[in-house]
C-alpha positions, 0 to 999 in steps of 0.5 A, a space after each residue: 646805279 645801285 638801285 636801278 641796275 644801270 649806270 649813271 651814263 645810261 640814265 644820261 643817254 636815257 632821259 625818260 627812264 622811270 623808276 619801275 615800282 620795285 626800283 622806286 621802293 629799293 631807291 626809298 629804303 636807300 635814301 632812307 638809310 643814307 638820311 639815318 646816316 649810314 655812309 653811302 660806300 656802305 650803301 653802294 657797296 664800293 670804294 675807289 682807292 689808289 684807282 682800284 674800286 673796292 668792295 666794301 660792307 660794314 665790316 671794314 673800315 672805308 678806305 680814304 684818300 688821306 691813307 694813300 699817303 701811306 702808299 706815297 711814302 713806300 714809294 717814295 722810301 723804295 725809290 730813295 734806296 734804289 738812287 742811294 745805291 741800296 738793294 730794294 729788288 722787286 721781290 720785297 717783303 710787305 707786311 700790311 697790319 690791320 689790312 681790313 678792306 685790303 686796300 694798302 696791300 692791293 694799293 702796294 702789290 699794283 706798285 710792286 709786281 713781284 712783292 712778297 706781300 702779306 696782310 694780317 686782320 683780327 677779324 674774320 669778315 674783314 679778310 673775307 672783305 680782302 679777299 673779294 677784293 684782291 680777287 677782284 683785282 686779280 691780286 689773290 695770288 701776290 697777297 697771303 692773308 693772316 688772321 692774327 691779333 697785329 702779329 701776335 703768333 704770327 711768324 714771318 721776319 725779315 721783312 722790307 716794309 710794315 705798313 699798317 693803318 691801325 685804330 688810332 683815335 682815342 675813346 676821349 675824342 669821341 664826341 670829335 669824330 664823325 656821326 657816321 664814323 663812330 655809329 656805323 664804321 666798325 669800332 676795332 678798326 677806328 678806337 684805339 683806346 683810351 689815349 689812341 695810342 694803344 695799338 701802335 704801341 704793340 705793334 711797334 716791338 712786334 714790327 721791330 723784331 719782324 723787319 730786318 736791319 735797316 727795314 721801314 715801319 710805316 704808320 698812319 696817324 693823326 696830328 693827336 697821337 703824333 707826338 706820342 708816336 715819335 716817344 715810341 719810335 725813339 730807338 728806331 732810325 730816320 724817324 719822320 712824320 708826314 703831314 698829309 695836304 691839309 698839313 697835318 700829321 698824317 704819316 709816321 716812318 721808322 727805320 730799325 737799325 742796321 746791323 
C-alpha cells in the first residue's frame, strides 16, 4: 500500500505487521485528505483503464469505465470496415483530442500496433502525465504528444479517427456534479461552458477539416447534451448516439462524407 511501501498481498501474508511511527503519520494524513473529499485515485496516484495501471494526479481527469466505450466504438467501426471490404490498415492515423492522462491514446496504441497516433492537450501539466504513462507502458515511441487548444494551430490531415473525451458538463449543471469532481478534478476538463456543448461545437468543424473522407469522429458525451450534439453533427454521415451500460447516451459517432 502507498503509505506502507508494500502491497496488499504482503499485508495479508503478514497479519502481525504493525505501523511504524512514520507510516502512522502518513496514513493519518492520507485518511484526513480522503475525509476532506480528495479522490482516492489522487491519493494513491493510480487508476486502472483498459487493463493498464495509469498514473494520475490532480492535473488530469481521473479515467472512468464509461470512457472505455470510446475505445469499444473505434474497435467496432474498424472491424466493420474490414468486414465490409474497406481498407483499415494497421497504420491508420488516429488523433486523441484532450488526452489528459493519455488513457484513450494508450488504449488505442495497445489495440492498433503500428498505428500513427497523436494526442493533444491544452495543459502542459497533463501532457507530462500522459507522457509518463506512455513511457510506463512502453508506448512512448508510438504516440506523439502536442500542446494545443483542440486542433487549433495543429497541422495534421488525412486522419482515419479523431477521438475525444472533451469537457461536456454545463456550468448550469454544477450542483448535480459529484463534490469530488467539481472540487478536486481539473475544472477545464469537466466544464465546457454555460450549456456543456461549447467545446464540442468548436471541435466538430476542426475535426471535419482534419479527417480524411470517410473518417470517423468519436466523442464521449452525456445524456444532457445528446440531442444538441446530434444537431451539431448534421451534414455528417452515419451519426449515431450510443448508450452506456446504464442506457445513458455516452458516445457520439459520425463519419465525414466520402468525396
